[in-house]
N, C-alpha and C positions, 0 to 999 in steps of 0.2 A: 668669562671677567678673571682675574686671576686675584688670587686670597691678598688680602690688604694685611700687610705687617705695623706691628707697633711694636713700640723698646718701653718699660716698667724699668726704670731705676729704682732700685731700693736702699737706702742707708736707716742707722738706725734713728735720726730723730733729736731736739733736743729743745729745751725751754729756751734758748738761748738764739734769739733771731740772728742772731751773727752767726751762727754755727750753721743755721737752715741758711743762711744766704750764699755762703759759699760754696755750698753744696749744688744750690739753685744755678747760681753763675757756672758754675763746672758743668752741670747736666744742659745747659741753653747753648754754651757754648761749643757741643758736640755737634757734629756736622754728617749729616743724615743725607742718602739720597731725599731728591721730591715726593710726598706723599707720605712718609714715612711718621708716623706722629713719637714722641717720644715724653715721657711723663714722668715727674720726678714724685717720687712715695715715700712715709717713713714708716718706719715700725712703731713709733710712739712718739709722744711728749709734739706734734703737729696737727691741733683736731682739723678734718675736714679734706687730713689729705694723706691720711692713712694706708694701708696694703690695700684695700679694699676700695675704698674710693680711688684707686688710680686705675684696680681692676674694672671698675663700671664705668670710668671715663673712656680707656683706652676703648671697648665692646661699645659703647654710646660712639664712637666715632666709626664703628663698624669695623674693627679691626677683629683680623680669624687668625692671627697667626700673631703670638704674643710673648718676646724677650726678652724675660724677667734678670734684671742686671745685679745681684750685689755688691751692694759700694760697702764694700767690709774687708776689713783685712785680713781676715785667717777665714780660710774653709772650716778651720777648728773653732770659730764664736758658735757660742751654743745659740745665738740668734738666728744666724744664717742656718743650722738644722733644724730649729721650727721654722722656720721660710721655706727649706725645702717641703719638711713634712706638712706642713700646710697646703700645699700645692700636689699632695700627694706621693710625693717619693720619701723612701724608705728613710731610715733613722742612718746618720754618717756614723754614731757610734752608740753608746747601750745607753739610749736613754729617748723616753717618748716625748715628742715634741710638745709644747705649752701652749700652742695658737688653737684656735678653733680654724676647719681647713676653710678655706678663700670658697666665697659662690663664685665659679667660671662660668657664665650661659654656653659659650661658642665656642668660643677661643682654644685653639691649639697652643699649649702652656710649651716653652724650653727655660729652663732653670739656667743659669750662666754661673760660671765659678768666681770664688771674688779674689781681690790680690793675691795671696801669698807671694811667692818668692817670684814675682814677674820683674823681665828686666828693665821693664819703662820703669818700675817702681825703685828698682836697685839706681837708676842713675839720678833719677831725680832725688833718696836720699843723700845720695853724694854729692850733690851741688849744695844739697843742703849744710854739711858737715865740711866741707872742704876751707871754709873760709875758716875754720878752727883749726887746720891742719896747718901747721910750721915744717915737720919734717917726718912725713908719713913710714916712714922705715923707720922710725923710733916709735911709733903709736901706736895704738892699738883701741881697736871700735868695741863698744858694749850696745848693743839696737836692746831697746825694753818698749815691751809692749806690756798687753791688756792680761791676756793668758788666759788659760782656762784648768778648771782642778779636775776637770771629768771626766774619766774611764776615754780612752779612743782620743777626744777631741784635744785634750793635753798633748799628748803624742804629735796631733797634727800640727800644732801650732808650734813645736818645738821645732819638728823638719823643716815647716816652711820661715821660720823666724833663720834658722842654720843657713838655709842656702842661700837667703835673702840677703840677710852679714856676708858670705863669701862672695856674692857678687860686687856687696860697695867695698869691702876688702878688696877685692879686683882691681876696682876700678880708681880706688883713691891710691891703690899702692900700703894699705897698713902695714905692720906685721904679723897681727892678728887681728882675729871680728871672735867677738863672742854674744852669748843672748842672754835678757833676763827678761821672765813673766811678775807681774803684781802678785797674779795670783796665778800659782801660790807665790807669798813672796822669795823670789832670787836676789833682785838687782845686790842689797848689802854682800850678799854671799859669794857673789858673780866678783863684785868691785874690789872684795877681802882679796881674793882669790889674782884679780888680775895687779891688783896694789901691791901685790906679798905679803897681807896684813901688815901692810904699812901701818905705824901707830897713827892714828887720828890726829891731826894735828889741834892745838884749840887758840893758836895767835897769828896774829897775820895775816887773821882770815878779806876775803874780797867777798861783797854780797853779790849772790845771784841774780846774771841780766839776762833778760832771754830777748833783747833786741836787736833785731838786723843791724839798725843803724850804728850800731855800738860793738859790731862784728868784729873791727880788730882787738878790741879789745877784750871781747869774748872768751880769746884761746886761753885765759887765764887767769879765765874763771876759779876759786878755792870754794868748799865749802866748812865752815868748820862748824865744832859739835858747842860751840861754848852758847850759852843764851843769849849773848846779845847780840852776835851774830845769827843766830837764826833768827831772832826776831825782826833782824834788818832783812833776812831774805823773806820773810812773811810779808812785812809790810809791803815788799819790791814787787809779792804778787799781787796785792789784797785787792789791789784796781781790776784786774784782770777776772779774781773768783766773784767780786759785786759783779760784772759784767755780766757771769755764766748764774746767775743767781744763787750765789756761793756765801753764807755767812759766815763770820770769823770764829764760830763754836767749830761750823766743820773744817775748814781750817785745820784748828786744834787738833781733833781729832785722829787727822793725817801728821799732823809733826808729832803727837803722842806715838805713834805706831816704831818713831822712828826709836823709840825711849823705851820700847816693849811694851804698849798697849795694845790690848785685841786687836792682831792685824786685820782678821773679819769685819771690825766692829768699823776701823778705819776706811779699808774698801767698800765697805757697803756703804756712809758714807759720801767718799767717790762718786761712787756708781748711783747714788740717788741724784748729788749735785749734777753731774752729767746725762740722767733721764734713763740709766740702763739698770732691765729688771734687776728687780730686787733680788727672785731668787735666787743668783747663781752667787749673792753674797752669804745670805742664807746656808745655801750650801758648802760656802768656804766655811763659815762657826761649825756646821754640824762636823765637817770633817779635821778642821783643828781638836775639835775637842771629844772626836772618837777614844776610845778605850785605847790603850798601849796595848803592845801580846802582853805584858806582863801584867796586862789588869782581866786576864781570859777569863772566860765564865768559867766554873767549876765541870766538870765530869759531864754530870748531870746533867746543866743545862745547854748542854751543846747540840747543835742544830740535828737534824734527820737528814739524811742523804738527800732529799729531795728539796734541801736546803744547799746544796752543798752549792749549784753556780752561782746563787745569791754571794755565799758567803766568799766565792770565787773572785764576783765583781767588787766586792767591797775591796777583798785584799787591794786586788788594782785597781781601787780609785786611792785608796790610802797610800799605797807607793808611789804613783803621780800625786800628791802634798807633799809627801814627804820629803821627795828628793828635792834637794833645793837647788843643789848645783855640780857640775861635773866638769869642771873646767882644770885642765891637765896645770899640774902643780910646774912642769917643764914646759917650755914655752920661748920663744923670740924674746930678748930683755927686750922693753918700752919703758919711755919717759915718762909716756903719759896716755890719758885713757880720755877717749872723746864720747860723748854719750850721744843716739841719736833714738827722738821717740819714735817709735811705728802708731801713729795713731790718725787718725781722717784730718783734724780740727783741734787747734791749741786750746787748752782749756784746763780745768780742771786737774787732769791728771798729768800734762804738760807740764803747767808751772807752778804746781803744787802738790800731790805724792810724788813724783817722780824726785823733787827735788829733797823732799821729806826724808824719802825709802835710800838715799845716798848723804846724808847729812852726816859729816866729819872726815870725806875723804876730799881727796882731791881730784876734779876733772873738768875738762872740757865739756861746756852744753849752752845749748843758743834756742832751745824748747822749739827749735822749725817743724809743724808736723807737717801732713802732706799737701795740706789745703792752707792759700792758695796757693797755685800752682798749675799753667796749663798742660802739664802733666799728665796728671787726674783727668782730663777730658780726652785727650789722646789714650790712654789707656780704653777707656771706654768708647772711644771708634774701632779701635782695633777690635775688640769682643763684639761689638756688633756685626761690625763689617765681615766677619769670620764668618759669624749666623748669617748675615746676610747671603754671601759667597757661598755657605754650604746646604742651603736649602733647611738652615735651622738647626743643625745639627753643633755647636760646638759646646756647650754646657750636656745639661738630661734633660729629658725630653720627658713632662708627665703627662 
């Protein structure tokens, strides 16, 4: 009798039932051969359906070969690195995982790869932003994602986002494509470069709209820096924030970031609202508050030679955190910037944090995330199908 195969899909999880529902619907729509069970599990926030619960369920069904599919947007995610290490795989970068090892009684586990720069997802994003485009040959794309300050993981985020943005640019015919992370805070820096440091408008603003039903007007969205219009934009997203369990005080924190309030605190608030692990936000605060080169200790306090690798790691991490953006000053002339969020589902980041970080700039934005969209189910089908066809080897085995 042959080995029984099964699939464990892992996404982050959220206290918002709608977020969970969208993921579950995408997983349920995946078409698999008869006899191959698929289970949707979550890193946190969904009690009774965590990763260990999913492993136990598949093994209780007699699964001997388990394919773990991380439904995350980047291999640079600290959560993906944690999950891999908890399944016994080596670290992706220079950090120890924060999860306890998972208990797998008998199944052989293969851990697949997240979305990264997949062509299916590039087509999905291109479809999301086409309604905002009027003359793509005169427009720039700005792809914004969560990101990471972690040494090594930051580079993975950067490379994957750049490749994905390049795919979308080619599909839509945009003049150029750039990327920005929210952690570290690059959005305003990149937008400033794309708009050639255009002076922030203080009048004639139109409140932010992320409603797809108003896509005909979405191409004319303007975010202004004056308080009245910022308040209007906040009101427009308050209902969406409430659905995600975000109170008004948290929204104010994110808005304050654009006015110079501690970036790490705002990211921490946004992460907490979406159920994202607080540890990464704390690390962001630590890096942001790290001593500058001019604050170096005296020679008597210099690290010993044995501490050199640690010092090098710290320097590289600080370098990743301090580099805001590297957008060429020269480039194709553009008349408009189209912003695309790279998030699995709409929520606090897409509705509040991104508009807050870009406050004062003129751009086009509809807030559409990857879900709901049948392309996510197609992506999962292809990943799983490759594993089934290759005897369980499309990702990394543990």
